[in-house]
N, CA, C and O atoms as CSV, one atom per row, in Angstrom:
chain,resi,resn,atom,element,x,y,z
A,1,MET,N,N,26.814,-19.085,12.168
A,1,MET,CA,C,27.112,-18.244,13.310
A,1,MET,C,C,26.234,-16.995,13.250
A,1,MET,O,O,26.182,-16.310,12.229
A,2,LYS,N,N,25.566,-16.716,14.323
A,2,LYS,CA,C,24.719,-15.527,14.396
A,2,LYS,C,C,25.575,-14.311,14.683
A,2,LYS,O,O,26.556,-14.365,15.426
A,3,LYS,N,N,25.168,-13.212,14.067
A,3,LYS,CA,C,25.863,-11.948,14.297
A,3,LYS,C,C,24.886,-10.983,14.947
A,3,LYS,O,O,23.784,-10.772,14.441
A,4,LEU,N,N,25.280,-10.412,16.044
A,4,LEU,CA,C,24.433,-9.439,16.728
A,4,LEU,C,C,24.593,-8.074,16.077
A,4,LEU,O,O,25.701,-7.631,15.777
A,5,ILE,N,N,23.474,-7.430,15.870
A,5,ILE,CA,C,23.465,-6.082,15.320
A,5,ILE,C,C,22.790,-5.186,16.343
A,5,ILE,O,O,21.669,-5.457,16.777
A,6,ARG,N,N,23.456,-4.148,16.716
A,6,ARG,CA,C,22.901,-3.216,17.700
A,6,ARG,C,C,22.339,-1.993,16.967
A,6,ARG,O,O,23.020,-1.346,16.172
A,7,LEU,N,N,21.091,-1.711,17.264
A,7,LEU,CA,C,20.426,-0.561,16.664
A,7,LEU,C,C,20.068,0.435,17.748
A,7,LEU,O,O,19.678,0.066,18.856
A,8,THR,N,N,20.208,1.700,17.405
A,8,THR,CA,C,19.739,2.717,18.331
A,8,THR,C,C,18.222,2.805,18.194
A,8,THR,O,O,17.647,2.286,17.237
A,9,GLU,N,N,17.594,3.452,19.136
A,9,GLU,CA,C,16.140,3.625,19.073
A,9,GLU,C,C,15.750,4.402,17.822
A,9,GLU,O,O,14.740,4.086,17.194
A,10,SER,N,N,16.530,5.407,17.453
A,10,SER,CA,C,16.208,6.200,16.256
A,10,SER,C,C,16.387,5.368,14.984
A,10,SER,O,O,15.620,5.531,14.035
A,11,ASP,N,N,17.393,4.473,14.946
A,11,ASP,CA,C,17.564,3.579,13.795
A,11,ASP,C,C,16.337,2.678,13.647
A,11,ASP,O,O,15.790,2.530,12.555
A,12,LEU,N,N,15.922,2.088,14.748
A,12,LEU,CA,C,14.768,1.203,14.730
A,12,LEU,C,C,13.501,1.951,14.323
A,12,LEU,O,O,12.694,1.436,13.550
A,13,HIS,N,N,13.331,3.145,14.835
A,13,HIS,CA,C,12.169,3.977,14.485
A,13,HIS,C,C,12.173,4.271,12.990
A,13,HIS,O,O,11.130,4.168,12.343
A,14,ARG,N,N,13.308,4.631,12.435
A,14,ARG,CA,C,13.428,4.948,11.008
A,14,ARG,C,C,13.094,3.720,10.151
A,14,ARG,O,O,12.395,3.844,9.145
A,15,ILE,N,N,13.584,2.543,10.537
A,15,ILE,CA,C,13.317,1.317,9.793
A,15,ILE,C,C,11.827,0.981,9.826
A,15,ILE,O,O,11.241,0.648,8.796
A,16,ILE,N,N,11.224,1.066,10.989
A,16,ILE,CA,C,9.795,0.771,11.124
A,16,ILE,C,C,8.961,1.764,10.326
A,16,ILE,O,O,8.014,1.372,9.645
A,17,LYS,N,N,9.304,3.038,10.404
A,17,LYS,CA,C,8.551,4.067,9.683
A,17,LYS,C,C,8.620,3.835,8.173
A,17,LYS,O,O,7.605,3.932,7.484
A,18,ARG,N,N,9.810,3.532,7.659
A,18,ARG,CA,C,9.973,3.280,6.221
A,18,ARG,C,C,9.173,2.048,5.797
A,18,ARG,O,O,8.520,2.062,4.753
A,19,THR,N,N,9.221,0.997,6.593
A,19,THR,CA,C,8.500,-0.225,6.278
A,19,THR,C,C,6.993,0.007,6.261
A,19,THR,O,O,6.304,-0.462,5.355
A,20,LEU,N,N,6.485,0.717,7.240
A,20,LEU,CA,C,5.050,1.015,7.286
A,20,LEU,C,C,4.623,1.893,6.122
A,20,LEU,O,O,3.573,1.659,5.523
A,21,ASN,N,N,5.429,2.905,5.792
A,21,ASN,CA,C,5.093,3.771,4.665
A,21,ASN,C,C,5.013,2.987,3.368
A,21,ASN,O,O,4.115,3.216,2.557
A,22,GLU,N,N,5.942,2.065,3.164
A,22,GLU,CA,C,5.920,1.248,1.952
A,22,GLU,C,C,4.703,0.336,1.935
A,22,GLU,O,O,4.061,0.174,0.897
A,23,ALA,N,N,4.387,-0.254,3.065
A,23,ALA,CA,C,3.220,-1.151,3.138
A,23,ALA,C,C,1.928,-0.385,2.918
A,23,ALA,O,O,1.025,-0.874,2.239
A,24,LEU,N,N,1.832,0.806,3.483
A,24,LEU,CA,C,0.604,1.584,3.374
A,24,LEU,C,C,0.434,2.240,2.015
A,24,LEU,O,O,-0.679,2.629,1.659
A,25,SER,N,N,1.505,2.372,1.251
A,25,SER,CA,C,1.388,3.003,-0.058
A,25,SER,C,C,1.110,1.982,-1.159
A,25,SER,O,O,0.927,2.361,-2.315
A,26,THR,N,N,1.075,0.703,-0.821
A,26,THR,CA,C,0.785,-0.346,-1.789
A,26,THR,C,C,-0.648,-0.817,-1.584
A,26,THR,O,O,-1.040,-1.217,-0.487
A,27,ILE,N,N,-1.408,-0.761,-2.651
A,27,ILE,CA,C,-2.790,-1.208,-2.592
A,27,ILE,C,C,-2.888,-2.519,-3.370
A,27,ILE,O,O,-2.670,-2.550,-4.581
A,28,GLN,N,N,-3.217,-3.603,-2.660
A,28,GLN,CA,C,-3.400,-4.910,-3.285
A,28,GLN,C,C,-4.829,-5.001,-3.807
A,28,GLN,O,O,-5.782,-4.764,-3.064
A,29,LEU,N,N,-4.979,-5.347,-5.096
A,29,LEU,CA,C,-6.305,-5.408,-5.713
A,29,LEU,C,C,-6.547,-6.761,-6.363
A,29,LEU,O,O,-5.612,-7.464,-6.748
A,30,GLN,N,N,-7.828,-7.110,-6.476
A,30,GLN,CA,C,-8.227,-8.276,-7.262
A,30,GLN,C,C,-9.371,-7.854,-8.176
A,30,GLN,O,O,-10.185,-7.003,-7.818
A,31,PHE,N,N,-9.421,-8.456,-9.350
A,31,PHE,CA,C,-10.421,-8.100,-10.357
A,31,PHE,C,C,-11.596,-9.063,-10.289
A,31,PHE,O,O,-11.429,-10.275,-10.429
A,32,ILE,N,N,-12.803,-8.505,-10.069
A,32,ILE,CA,C,-14.027,-9.308,-9.994
A,32,ILE,C,C,-15.137,-8.578,-10.749
A,32,ILE,O,O,-15.485,-7.445,-10.415
A,33,ASN,N,N,-15.681,-9.228,-11.756
A,33,ASN,CA,C,-16.849,-8.707,-12.493
A,33,ASN,C,C,-16.713,-7.246,-12.914
A,33,ASN,O,O,-17.635,-6.459,-12.699
A,34,GLY,N,N,-15.595,-6.875,-13.502
A,34,GLY,CA,C,-15.429,-5.531,-14.033
A,34,GLY,C,C,-14.938,-4.489,-13.042
A,34,GLY,O,O,-14.835,-3.313,-13.391
A,35,TYR,N,N,-14.631,-4.894,-11.813
A,35,TYR,CA,C,-14.142,-3.964,-10.796
A,35,TYR,C,C,-12.892,-4.517,-10.115
A,35,TYR,O,O,-12.724,-5.729,-9.977
A,36,PHE,N,N,-12.027,-3.609,-9.697
A,36,PHE,CA,C,-10.885,-3.957,-8.874
A,36,PHE,C,C,-11.248,-3.670,-7.422
A,36,PHE,O,O,-11.626,-2.550,-7.079
A,37,TYR,N,N,-11.131,-4.683,-6.576
A,37,TYR,CA,C,-11.444,-4.572,-5.153
A,37,TYR,C,C,-10.175,-4.755,-4.324
A,37,TYR,O,O,-9.320,-5.564,-4.685
A,38,PRO,N,N,-10.033,-4.015,-3.213
A,38,PRO,CA,C,-8.892,-4.248,-2.327
A,38,PRO,C,C,-8.988,-5.640,-1.704
A,38,PRO,O,O,-10.080,-6.129,-1.418
A,39,THR,N,N,-7.824,-6.272,-1.498
A,39,THR,CA,C,-7.811,-7.650,-1.010
A,39,THR,C,C,-7.571,-7.774,0.486
A,39,THR,O,O,-7.685,-8.867,1.040
A,40,ASP,N,N,-7.240,-6.666,1.152
A,40,ASP,CA,C,-6.972,-6.744,2.593
A,40,ASP,C,C,-7.384,-5.431,3.252
A,40,ASP,O,O,-7.692,-4.451,2.572
A,41,ALA,N,N,-7.385,-5.424,4.567
A,41,ALA,CA,C,-7.857,-4.258,5.327
A,41,ALA,C,C,-6.999,-3.020,5.085
A,41,ALA,O,O,-7.533,-1.918,4.956
A,42,ILE,N,N,-5.687,-3.181,5.022
A,42,ILE,CA,C,-4.806,-2.025,4.802
A,42,ILE,C,C,-5.053,-1.441,3.422
A,42,ILE,O,O,-5.138,-0.221,3.276
A,43,SER,N,N,-5.169,-2.294,2.400
A,43,SER,CA,C,-5.443,-1.810,1.050
A,43,SER,C,C,-6.790,-1.104,0.985
A,43,SER,O,O,-6.920,-0.059,0.348
A,44,SER,N,N,-7.788,-1.676,1.644
A,44,SER,CA,C,-9.122,-1.085,1.663
A,44,SER,C,C,-9.095,0.294,2.318
A,44,SER,O,O,-9.669,1.249,1.795
A,45,GLU,N,N,-8.429,0.389,3.456
A,45,GLU,CA,C,-8.338,1.659,4.168
A,45,GLU,C,C,-7.555,2.700,3.371
A,45,GLU,O,O,-7.948,3.865,3.319
A,46,THR,N,N,-6.459,2.291,2.757
A,46,THR,CA,C,-5.651,3.210,1.950
A,46,THR,C,C,-6.438,3.723,0.765
A,46,THR,O,O,-6.413,4.919,0.474
A,47,LEU,N,N,-7.144,2.831,0.072
A,47,LEU,CA,C,-7.948,3.226,-1.076
A,47,LEU,C,C,-9.038,4.206,-0.666
A,47,LEU,O,O,-9.283,5.191,-1.362
A,48,GLU,N,N,-9.685,3.946,0.448
A,48,GLU,CA,C,-10.741,4.836,0.944
A,48,GLU,C,C,-10.172,6.186,1.376
A,48,GLU,O,O,-10.714,7.231,1.016
A,49,ASN,N,N,-9.091,6.171,2.140
A,49,ASN,CA,C,-8.506,7.416,2.655
A,49,ASN,C,C,-7.895,8.283,1.558
A,49,ASN,O,O,-8.046,9.505,1.574
A,50,GLU,N,N,-7.213,7.661,0.616
A,50,GLU,CA,C,-6.507,8.420,-0.421
A,50,GLU,C,C,-7.411,8.853,-1.573
A,50,GLU,O,O,-7.256,9.951,-2.109
A,51,LEU,N,N,-8.354,7.990,-1.954
A,51,LEU,CA,C,-9.165,8.277,-3.131
A,51,LEU,C,C,-10.665,8.321,-2.859
A,51,LEU,O,O,-11.444,8.676,-3.743
A,52,GLY,N,N,-11.072,7.965,-1.653
A,52,GLY,CA,C,-12.491,7.956,-1.336
A,52,GLY,C,C,-13.249,6.884,-2.109
A,52,GLY,O,O,-14.427,7.055,-2.422
A,53,LEU,N,N,-12.572,5.775,-2.417
A,53,LEU,CA,C,-13.186,4.712,-3.204
A,53,LEU,C,C,-13.184,3.393,-2.446
A,53,LEU,O,O,-12.302,3.137,-1.627
A,54,GLY,N,N,-14.180,2.560,-2.728
A,54,GLY,CA,C,-14.222,1.223,-2.170
A,54,GLY,C,C,-13.858,0.178,-3.212
A,54,GLY,O,O,-13.459,-0.939,-2.884
A,55,ARG,N,N,-14.006,0.566,-4.486
A,55,ARG,CA,C,-13.648,-0.288,-5.613
A,55,ARG,C,C,-13.350,0.615,-6.804
A,55,ARG,O,O,-13.701,1.794,-6.805
A,56,ILE,N,N,-12.702,0.053,-7.812
A,56,ILE,CA,C,-12.334,0.839,-8.986
A,56,ILE,C,C,-12.862,0.129,-10.232
A,56,ILE,O,O,-12.539,-1.038,-10.457
A,57,PRO,N,N,-13.667,0.814,-11.044
A,57,PRO,CA,C,-14.133,0.206,-12.287
A,57,PRO,C,C,-12.945,-0.077,-13.212
A,57,PRO,O,O,-11.958,0.659,-13.213
A,58,GLU,N,N,-13.052,-1.137,-13.984
A,58,GLU,CA,C,-11.961,-1.546,-14.884
A,58,GLU,C,C,-11.485,-0.390,-15.770
A,58,GLU,O,O,-10.283,-0.229,-15.980
A,59,ASN,N,N,-12.404,0.401,-16.282
A,59,ASN,CA,C,-12.031,1.488,-17.186
A,59,ASN,C,C,-11.460,2.712,-16.464
A,59,ASN,O,O,-11.105,3.690,-17.122
A,60,ARG,N,N,-11.364,2.686,-15.139
A,60,ARG,CA,C,-10.815,3.810,-14.374
A,60,ARG,C,C,-9.574,3.422,-13.570
A,60,ARG,O,O,-9.233,4.092,-12.595
A,61,LEU,N,N,-8.909,2.360,-13.966
A,61,LEU,CA,C,-7.698,1.938,-13.272
A,61,LEU,C,C,-6.635,3.045,-13.294
A,61,LEU,O,O,-5.718,3.048,-12.472
A,62,ASP,N,N,-6.764,3.977,-14.235
A,62,ASP,CA,C,-5.800,5.087,-14.329
A,62,ASP,C,C,-5.784,5.986,-13.086
A,62,ASP,O,O,-4.832,6.745,-12.903
A,63,VAL,N,N,-6.807,5.922,-12.230
A,63,VAL,CA,C,-6.816,6.765,-11.047
A,63,VAL,C,C,-5.765,6.363,-10.029
A,63,VAL,O,O,-5.411,7.162,-9.162
A,64,ILE,N,N,-5.250,5.122,-10.120
A,64,ILE,CA,C,-4.226,4.696,-9.184
A,64,ILE,C,C,-2.926,4.266,-9.845
A,64,ILE,O,O,-1.922,4.082,-9.157
A,65,SER,N,N,-2.920,4.102,-11.160
A,65,SER,CA,C,-1.709,3.629,-11.821
A,65,SER,C,C,-0.817,4.828,-12.176
A,65,SER,O,O,-1.309,5.939,-12.368
A,66,PRO,N,N,0.500,4.589,-12.261
A,66,PRO,CA,C,1.425,5.682,-12.579
A,66,PRO,C,C,1.128,6.259,-13.969
A,66,PRO,O,O,0.656,5.565,-14.870
A,67,THR,N,N,1.418,7.533,-14.102
A,67,THR,CA,C,1.245,8.195,-15.390
A,67,THR,C,C,2.591,8.344,-16.076
A,67,THR,O,O,3.632,8.372,-15.420
A,68,VAL,N,N,2.568,8.438,-17.367
A,68,VAL,CA,C,3.779,8.632,-18.159
A,68,VAL,C,C,3.862,10.092,-18.538
A,68,VAL,O,O,2.914,10.656,-19.084
A,69,CYS,N,N,4.990,10.702,-18.252
A,69,CYS,CA,C,5.172,12.127,-18.573
A,69,CYS,C,C,5.655,12.311,-19.982
A,69,CYS,O,O,5.862,13.442,-20.420
């Protein structure tokens, strides 16, 4: 049995905004010949906009990975 859920416009806006923020903050990478490259357009754009990079050398993965305090 299907259940109808009614959302207000602000509820829908909040859900979409949260989903987009999560998608845009995740950078998908693949490792090729000593470099990590973005695997899709959103990852490529995020990497370029946030770090000014098109690829990440293997020894510099720390620029995007979490740090331990």
